C-alpha positions as a printed Julia matrix, in Angstrom:
74×3 Matrix{Float64}:
 -30.18    2.87  -13.05
 -29.29    3.19   -9.36
 -27.44   -0.13   -9.5
 -25.34    1.13  -12.41
 -24.51    4.32  -10.48
 -23.44    2.38   -7.37
 -21.31   -0.01   -9.49
 -19.64    2.93  -11.21
 -18.97    4.66   -7.83
 -17.51    1.45   -6.41
 -15.25    1.19   -9.52
 -14.23    4.82   -9.16
 -13.38    4.31   -5.47
 -11.38    1.17   -6.28
  -9.43    3.03   -8.99
  -8.66    5.84   -6.57
  -7.41    3.49   -3.94
  -5.18    1.66   -6.48
  -3.68    4.81   -7.98
  -3.04    6.37   -4.54
  -1.57    3.07   -3.19
   0.82    2.68   -6.18
   1.78    6.33   -6.1
   2.7     6.18   -2.46
   4.56    2.86   -2.91
   6.56    4.27   -5.8
   7.44    7.34   -3.82
   8.61    5.09   -0.99
  10.74    3.02   -3.26
  12.3     6.17   -4.6
  13.06    7.3    -1.04
  15.36    4.23   -0.74
  17.91    6.17   -2.77
  16.54    9.66   -2.15
  16.3    11.38    1.21
  13.11   10.47    3.0
  11.46    7.94    5.34
  11.16    5.05    2.96
  10.73    2.68    5.88
   7.53    4.42    6.79
   6.19    5.3     3.36
   6.51    1.82    1.72
   4.33    0.02    4.32
   1.7     2.79    4.09
   1.49    2.24    0.24
   1.32   -1.56    0.77
  -1.39   -1.11    3.41
  -3.48    0.9     0.98
  -2.94   -1.67   -1.8
  -3.71   -4.45    0.68
  -7.3    -3.36    0.75
  -7.65   -4.45   -2.93
  -4.86   -7.0    -3.61
  -3.97  -10.25   -1.78
  -0.29  -10.01   -2.94
   0.03   -6.61   -1.29
  -1.48   -8.12    1.98
   1.12  -10.9     1.88
   4.01   -8.57    1.19
   2.85   -6.25    3.98
   2.72   -9.16    6.42
   6.26  -10.17    5.34
   7.51   -6.59    5.89
   5.82   -6.46    9.38
   7.38   -9.75   10.39
  10.93   -8.57    9.28
  10.55   -5.31   11.18
   9.4    -7.2    14.28
  12.37   -9.5    14.03
  14.79   -6.51   13.63
  13.13   -4.74   16.58
  13.64   -7.84   18.8
  17.22   -8.16   17.8
  17.97   -4.59   18.88
């Protein structure tokens, strides 16, 4: 019984992380055309999703590398 409760709680936590991550990511993408700090919000959404998805980790690493290259050019 306790194992089932722990499994259900872990699934609920994972679902909350996924929903929050995608929500923040979509809001950040919307901020590309709407006023707002998309450059800050998109990496936050990716960082949340990266805790659950490898593709998000890889994309976040790519975004970090591009920001670092842009910073060094300035």
